[in-house]
C-alpha positions in Angstrom: -8.8 -17.2 11.3 -7.8 -18.9 8.2 -7.0 -22.6 8.4 -3.4 -23.8 7.8 -2.6 -24.5 4.2 -1.0 -27.5 2.7 1.6 -25.3 0.9 2.9 -23.6 4.1 5.6 -26.0 4.4 6.8 -25.3 0.9 6.8 -21.6 1.8 9.0 -22.2 4.8 11.4 -24.2 2.8 11.9 -21.5 0.0 15.0 -19.6 0.1 14.5 -16.0 1.1 14.5 -13.9 -2.2 15.2 -10.3 -3.2 12.4 -8.6 -4.8 12.7 -6.1 -7.5 9.7 -4.3 -6.1 6.3 -3.8 -3.9 5.5 -2.2 -6.6 6.2 -1.0 -6.4 8.3 -1.4 -2.2 8.0 1.0 0.7 7.1 4.0 -1.3 10.7 3.7 -2.3 10.4 0.1 -3.1 8.2 0.3 -6.2 9.0 -1.0 -9.6 10.6 -4.1 -11.0 10.4 -7.3 -8.8 12.3 -10.5 -9.0 13.5 -13.5 -7.2 16.4 -15.9 -6.9 13.9 -18.7 -5.8 14.9 -22.0 -7.2 12.0 -24.2 -6.1 10.4 -26.5 -8.7 7.6 -25.1 -10.8 4.4 -26.7 -9.6 1.1 -25.8 -11.5 -2.0 -25.5 -9.3 -5.5 -26.9 -10.0 -6.9 -29.8 -11.9 -6.0 -28.8 -15.4 -2.5 -29.0 -16.9 -1.9 -25.3 -16.6 -3.9 -24.5 -13.4 -7.5 -23.8 -12.8 -10.5 -25.7 -12.0 -12.9 -25.1 -14.8 -15.6 -27.8 -15.1 -17.0 -29.2 -18.2 -19.6 -26.8 -19.7 -20.0 -23.1 -18.8 -19.2 -23.4 -15.2 -16.3 -22.9 -12.9 -16.0 -25.0 -9.7 -19.6 -25.7 -10.0 -20.4 -21.9 -10.6 -22.4 -20.8 -13.7 -20.3 -18.6 -16.0 -22.5 -18.8 -19.1 -22.9 -14.9 -19.2 -20.0 -13.2 -20.7 -18.5 -10.3 -18.8 -15.8 -7.8 -19.5 -13.7 -6.8 -16.5 -11.5 -3.8 -15.8 -8.3 -3.8 -13.6 -6.1 -1.0 -12.3 -2.4 -1.3 -11.9 0.3 1.1 -10.9 3.2 2.4 -13.1 3.3 2.9 -16.8 2.1 0.8 -19.7 4.9 -1.2 -21.6 5.0 -1.0 -25.3 3.8 -4.6 -25.9 1.4 -4.7 -22.9 -1.7 -4.7 -24.9 -0.5 -7.6 -27.2 0.4 -9.7 -24.2 -2.9 -9.2 -22.5 -4.5 -9.9 -25.6 -3.1 -13.4 -25.5 -4.1 -13.6 -21.8 -7.7 -12.8 -22.8 -7.8 -15.8 -25.1 -7.2 -18.0 -22.2 -9.7 -16.1 -20.0 -12.4 -16.2 -22.8 -12.0 -20.0 -23.2 -11.7 -20.8 -19.5 -13.9 -18.2 -17.8 -16.0 -16.6 -20.5 -14.7 -13.2 -19.8 -12.0 -10.7 -20.8 -9.9 -8.0 -18.8 -8.9 -4.5 -19.8 -6.1 -2.8 -17.7 -5.6 0.9 -16.9 -2.6 2.3 -15.3 -2.0 4.8 -12.5 1.4 6.3 -13.0 4.0 6.6 -10.2 3.5 10.4 -10.4 -0.3 10.2 -10.0 -1.5 7.2 -8.0 -0.9 9.2 -4.7 -3.8 11.5 -5.8 -5.9 9.6 -8.1 -6.1 6.2 -6.3 -8.8 7.4 -3.7 -10.6 9.2 -6.4 -11.4 6.0 -8.2 -13.5 5.0 -5.2 -14.9 8.5 -4.2 -16.2 8.9 -7.8 -17.5 5.3 -7.8 -15.7 4.5 -11.1 -16.7 1.2 -12.6 -13.9 -1.2 -12.4 -13.3 -4.7 -10.7 -9.7 -5.4 -9.6 -7.0 -3.2 -8.5 -3.4 -3.6 -7.2 -3.0 -2.6 -3.5 -0.3 -2.9 -0.8 0.0 -2.3 2.9 1.1 1.3 3.6 2.5 2.4 0.3 -0.1 1.1 -1.8 -3.4 2.4 -0.2 -4.4 -0.8 1.5 -5.4 0.4 4.9 -6.7 3.8 3.8 -9.0 2.3 1.1 -10.4 -0.2 3.5 -11.2 2.4 6.1 -13.2 4.3 3.3 -15.1 1.1 2.5 -13.6 0.7 -1.1 -12.5 -2.8 -1.1 -15.0 -6.0 -1.0 -14.4 -8.2 2.0 -13.2 -11.7 1.1 -14.6 -14.4 3.2 -13.0 -17.9 3.3 -16.1 -19.3 1.6 -15.8 -16.7 -1.2 -12.2 -17.5 -1.7 -12.6 -21.2 -1.7 -15.5 -21.1 -4.2 -14.1 -18.6 -6.7 -10.3 -18.9 -6.4 -9.8 -22.5 -4.9 -6.2 -22.6 -6.3 -5.4 -19.5 -4.5 -6.7 -20.9 -1.4 -4.5 -23.8 -1.6 -1.3 -21.9 -2.2 -1.4 -18.8 0.0 0.1 -19.4 3.4 -2.1 -18.9 6.4 0.3 -16.2 7.7 -0.4 -14.1 4.6 -4.2 -14.2 5.2 -3.7 -13.3 8.8 -1.5 -10.2 7.7 -4.2 -9.0 5.4 -7.0 -9.0 8.1 -8.2 -5.8 9.3 -10.8 -5.9 12.1 -11.3 -9.6 11.4 -11.9 -9.2 7.7 -9.6 -9.9 4.7 -9.8 -7.3 1.8 -6.9 -8.3 -0.4 -5.3 -11.5 -1.9 -1.6 -11.1 -0.7 1.2 -12.1 -3.1 3.2 -15.1 -2.1 7.0 -14.5 -2.1 9.7 -13.5 0.2 11.1 -10.1 -0.5 13.5 -7.8 1.4 12.2 -4.3 2.6 15.4 -2.5 2.2 17.0 -0.7 -0.6 20.4 -0.4 -2.2 22.1 2.1 -4.5 22.9 1.7 -8.1 26.0 3.8 -8.6 28.4 4.7 -11.4 31.4 2.4 -10.8 33.6 4.6 -13.0 32.9 7.7 -10.8 33.6 5.7 -7.7 36.9 4.6 -9.2 37.7 8.1 -10.3 37.5 9.4 -6.8 39.0 6.4 -5.1 35.6 5.4 -3.3 35.9 1.7 -2.9 32.4 1.1 -1.4 29.3 2.7 -0.3 28.6 0.8 2.9 27.6 3.3 5.5 25.8 6.6 6.0 29.2 8.4 6.0 30.1 6.6 2.7 26.9 7.7 1.0 27.2 11.3 2.1 30.8 11.4 1.1 29.9 10.1 -2.5 27.1 12.6 -2.7 29.2 15.7 -1.8 32.1 14.5 -4.0 29.9 14.3 -7.0 28.4 17.8 -6.3 31.8 19.3 -5.9 33.6 17.6 -8.7 31.2 16.8 -11.5 29.7 19.8 -13.3 26.4 19.3 -14.7 25.6 16.1 -12.9 23.6 15.5 -9.7 24.6 12.9 -7.1 21.1 11.7 -6.2 17.4 12.2 -7.0 16.6 13.5 -3.5 17.2 13.2 0.2 18.0 9.7 1.5 15.6 9.8 4.5 14.9 6.0 4.4 18.6 5.2 4.5 19.1 7.3 7.4 16.4 5.9 9.7 17.1 2.4 8.6 20.7 3.0 9.5 19.4 4.0 13.0 17.5 0.6 13.2 14.1 2.2 12.6 11.2 1.3 10.3 7.9 2.8 9.3 4.6 2.0 10.9 2.3 0.6 8.1 -0.9 2.5 7.5 0.2 5.8 9.3 0.4 9.0 7.3 2.9 9.7 4.6 3.4 6.0 3.9 4.6 5.6 7.6 7.5 8.1 7.3 6.3 10.2 10.2 6.0 7.4 12.9 8.8 4.9 13.3 9.5 1.8 15.4 12.7 0.0 16.6 12.5 -2.8 14.2 16.1 -4.1 15.0 15.2 -4.4 18.7 12.2 -6.8 19.3 11.9 -5.8 22.9 11.3 -2.2 22.2 7.7 -1.5 21.6 7.9 2.2 21.6 6.9 4.5 18.7 9.0 7.3 17.6 7.3 10.4 16.3 9.8 11.9 13.8 9.1 15.4 15.0 10.0 14.6 18.6 13.3 12.7 17.5 16.6 14.3 17.7 17.6 12.1 14.7 15.1 13.9 12.4 16.7 17.3 13.1 20.2 15.8 12.6 19.1 14.3 9.3 17.4 17.4 8.1 20.5 19.6 8.8 22.8 17.1 6.9 20.5 17.0 3.9 20.2 20.9 3.8 24.0 20.9 3.5 23.8 18.3 0.6 21.1 20.2 -1.0 22.9 23.5 -0.8 26.0 21.9 -2.3 23.9 20.7 -5.4 23.6 17.0 -4.5 20.2 17.0 -6.3 18.0 19.4 -8.2 16.3 22.3 -6.5 13.2 21.3 -8.5 13.0 17.8 -7.2 9.6 18.2 -5.6 7.9 19.1 -8.9 9.8 16.5 -11.1 7.4 13.8 -12.3 9.9 11.7 -14.1 10.4 8.2 -13.2 13.3 7.8 -10.8 15.4 5.8 -13.3 15.3 8.4 -16.1 18.1 10.7 -14.7 20.2 7.9 -14.0 19.9 6.3 -17.3 20.5 9.5 -19.3 23.7 10.3 -17.3 22.3 13.4 -15.4 22.4 11.6 -12.0 25.3 9.6 -10.7 23.2 7.1 -8.5 19.7 5.7 -7.9 18.2 4.4 -4.7 15.8 1.5 -5.2 15.3 -2.2 -4.2 18.1 -4.5 -5.3 16.4 -6.0 -8.3 15.5 -2.7 -9.8 19.0 -1.5 -9.3 20.2 -4.5 -11.2 17.7 -4.2 -13.9 18.4 -0.5 -14.7 22.1 -1.0 -13.9 22.4 -3.4 -16.6 20.5 -1.1 -19.1 22.9 1.6 -18.2 25.9 -0.6 -18.8 24.7 -2.0 -22.1 24.3 1.6 -23.3 27.5 2.9 -21.5 29.9 0.1 -20.8 32.5 2.5 -19.5 30.0 3.5 -16.6 30.6 0.1 -14.9 27.4 0.4 -12.8 27.6 -1.5 -9.6 25.3 -1.9 -6.4 26.2 -0.9 -3.0 24.4 -1.3 0.4 24.7 1.9 2.4 22.8 0.2 5.4 25.2 -2.8 5.5 25.7 -2.7 9.2 22.0 -3.7 9.9 20.3 -7.1 9.5 17.7 -7.1 6.9 13.9 -7.2 7.1 11.8 -9.5 4.9 8.5 -7.7 3.9 5.1 -8.8 4.9 3.1 -10.8 2.2 0.7 -7.8 2.0 3.5 -5.6 0.6 1.8 -6.5 -2.7 -1.6 -7.8 -3.5 -4.8 -7.4 -5.4 -8.3 -6.3 -4.1 -11.8 -6.2 -5.6 -13.7 -3.0 -5.9 -16.6 -3.0 -3.4 -18.7 -1.6 -6.2 -17.9 -4.2 -8.7 -20.8 -5.8 -10.5 -18.6 -8.8 -11.3 -16.9 -9.8 -8.0 -17.1 -13.5 -8.5 -15.8 -13.5 -12.0 -13.1 -11.1 -10.9 -12.0 -13.5 -8.3 -11.9 -16.3 -10.8 -9.6 -14.1 -13.1 -7.3 -13.5 -10.2 -7.2 -17.2 -9.7 -5.8 -17.6 -13.2 -3.4 -14.6 -12.8 -2.1 -16.2 -9.6 -1.9 -20.0 -10.3 -2.1 -20.7 -14.1 1.5 -21.2 -15.2 1.0 -19.9 -18.7 -0.9 -16.7 -17.6 1.5 -16.0 -14.8 4.5 -16.3 -17.1 3.0 -14.0 -19.5 2.2 -11.3 -17.0 5.8 -11.6 -15.7 7.9 -11.9 -18.9 5.6 -11.4 -22.0 5.0 -13.7 -24.9 7.1 -16.9 -25.0 9.4 -17.0 -28.1 9.3 -13.1 -28.5 10.1 -11.7 -25.1 11.5 -14.8 -23.3 12.0 -18.6 -23.6 11.9 -21.3 -21.1 15.0 -22.9 -19.9 14.6 -26.3 -18.2 11.5 -26.6 -16.1 11.8 -23.6 -13.9 14.1 -21.0 -15.5 13.7 -18.5 -18.1 15.9 -16.4 -20.4 15.1 -13.0 -21.6 15.0 -12.4 -25.3 13.8 -8.8 -25.7 13.3 -6.5 -22.7 12.5 -3.4 -24.8 8.8 -4.1 -25.1 7.9 -5.4 -21.8 10.7 -6.3 -19.3 10.7 -8.8 -16.5 8.3 -8.3 -13.6 8.2 -4.6 -14.5 4.5 -4.3 -15.2 2.8 -4.4 -11.7 2.3 -8.1 -11.7 3.6 -8.1 -8.3 0.2 -8.6 -6.6 -0.2 -12.1 -7.9 3.6 -13.2 -7.5 3.4 -17.0 -6.6 6.6 -18.8 -5.3 5.1 -22.1 -6.0 5.4 -21.5 -9.8 7.9 -18.7 -10.1 10.6 -19.1 -12.7 14.1 -17.7 -11.9 16.3 -16.1 -14.5 18.9 -18.0 -16.4 21.9 -15.5 -17.0 23.9 -16.8 -20.0 26.4 -13.9 -20.3 27.0 -12.9 -16.6 28.5 -9.5 -15.7 30.2 -8.1 -12.7 26.9 -6.5 -11.9 25.2 -9.9 -11.8 27.9 -11.3 -9.5 27.6 -8.3 -7.1 23.9 -8.8 -7.0 24.4 -12.5 -6.1 27.0 -11.5 -3.5 24.8 -9.1 -1.7 21.8 -11.5 -2.1 23.8 -14.2 -0.2 24.8 -11.7 2.5 21.3 -10.5 3.0 19.8 -14.0 3.2 22.4 -14.9 5.9 21.6 -11.8 7.8 17.8 -11.7 8.2 16.7 -9.6 11.2 14.8 -11.1 14.2 11.2 -10.6 13.8 9.6 -7.8 15.6 5.9 -8.0 16.6 5.2 -4.7 14.9 6.5 -6.1 11.5 3.1 -7.4 10.8 1.2 -4.5 12.5 -0.7 -2.1 10.3 -2.6 1.0 11.5 -6.3 1.2 10.9 -7.3 5.0 10.1 -11.1 4.3 10.4 -11.4 6.2 13.8 -9.2 9.2 12.7 -9.9 9.6 9.1 -10.4 13.4 9.4 -7.2 13.8 11.3 -5.3 11.7 8.8 -6.6 13.7 5.9 -5.6 16.9 7.5 -2.2 15.6 8.3 -1.7 14.5 4.7 -2.8 17.9 3.5 -0.3 19.7 5.7 2.7 17.5 4.9 3.3 18.6 1.3 4.0 22.3 2.3 6.4 21.5 5.1 7.6 17.9 5.3 8.7 17.2 1.6 11.0 20.3 1.5 12.5 19.4 5.0 13.5 15.9 4.1 15.0 17.0 0.8 16.9 20.0 2.4 15.0 22.7 0.5 14.4 25.0 3.5 15.9 28.2 4.6 16.1 27.3 8.3 15.8 23.7 9.5 14.8 24.5 13.2 12.2 27.0 12.2 10.8 24.6 9.5 10.5 21.8 11.9 8.8 23.9 14.4 6.3 25.1 11.8 5.7 21.5 10.6 5.2 20.3 14.2 2.7 23.1 14.8 0.8 22.3 11.6 0.7 18.6 12.4 -0.5 19.4 15.9 -3.3 21.5 14.6 -4.2 18.7 12.0 -4.7 16.2 14.8 -1.5 14.1 14.8 -1.7 13.7 18.5 -5.2 12.0 18.1 -3.4 9.7 15.6 -0.7 8.8 17.9 -3.1 8.1 20.8 -5.3 5.8 18.5 -2.0 4.1 17.4 -1.0 3.4 20.9 -4.4 1.9 21.6 -4.4 -0.4 18.4 -0.8 -1.6 19.0 -1.6 -2.4 22.6 -4.6 -4.5 21.5 -2.6 -6.1 18.6 0.2 -7.1 21.0 -2.3 -8.5 23.6 -3.9 -10.5 20.9 -0.6 -11.9 19.7 0.5 -13.1 23.2 
């Protein structure tokens, strides 16, 4: 087990913050990330801007005289100025570590299928973004895709990361006693909100969307009253089970959506298999009514567009995402269309809020990398070098952003890069994280701060399963079969695109039973019992 870190006290003192992500959050929590953390900037390492490079061609006593070119994979889409920014980062890496890094992206529409192929095809790369459950962490570990990170390896090649990441984060990253990712260091909420056209709410006298009933009423109203506009970009399954006090079990099939636990009740250690839950049938019947009414497109399952596109172009009246993403794209929408008056609402306001684990965003090293040591050194710079970290978050100072005081920033141009919008979430570091200075505040900023304060004062009690993640190693065949069966049955069901709900649920249940879901449930129960026993 990792030793306690000297920065743990700082982590405990930081205010809980709302993240714009991840990534890229739950599967629905991907994208822009951010924070309201106001802790002082504190650079790490022995040099002014972080790092511990010694005199000569060494780093922390390690020879780096041989130049290497590294490759990293991130999730999302490449911003217009991305290459220019990473060109500046490479100047620092060349000087400090005698290396460079190139970056390829797996888009939101393709990472589910292409992520595992990078490892099965043994593609030559070094670093990759990962995350528990939604970002392929547990699945890739079970396939042997990530390099295990020992305490000695981290201390040698990323000493500044070792000093800043809390012990709890390393513990959360452990699978069978081994660590396979460097977790991000920030506090982020695991719930979504809804960015919604305020002008339409006012038009139909809807004062707030604070409950499931409010949400479905808004959807149906838009479908019935607004020709040529959809209310949503799909069925709100996450909002339904969160309203019921449930959460996903990390590492289980379909990003945990099939197996839930009672996150709002720490004393309840039962798992709920969605196909055995009356609530699932209730949800599916409600969303079928909404789909039949035209609340979202019948082609939603084949739509590969980013979720913000329909909202920004006026084809969709609302967008479900994490709070930071909703503010980010809401402000873009309001700048282009001031009369829209986009605001943020919390349709699950009755429930206390869950803070995500640190492994909700992170970075891993490819087990087949030929440059594991240098890759870890580069991650050390991304994570703890103030200049490099700032560039990955905001872009080039003077062009995309400027510093305000010691620990704030002001955005100058978001068109070419954006803030925390380029899968930098794996090395978010609360110890050096700047917060945004907002010069011309809007009503949307005020609503963001209002909800942020409410959430920080309403953090839910920790459940022992909050840090639990299922290891698929013993049931890889069954997991693959379940994942293969899901697309044909599950996705249409949760989006209301079936002819008969009861028949479709029965067909899905039979298909998953044949695929081996009961073996997965049995393995889950065994692992959870062992996990709970180890924590007591």
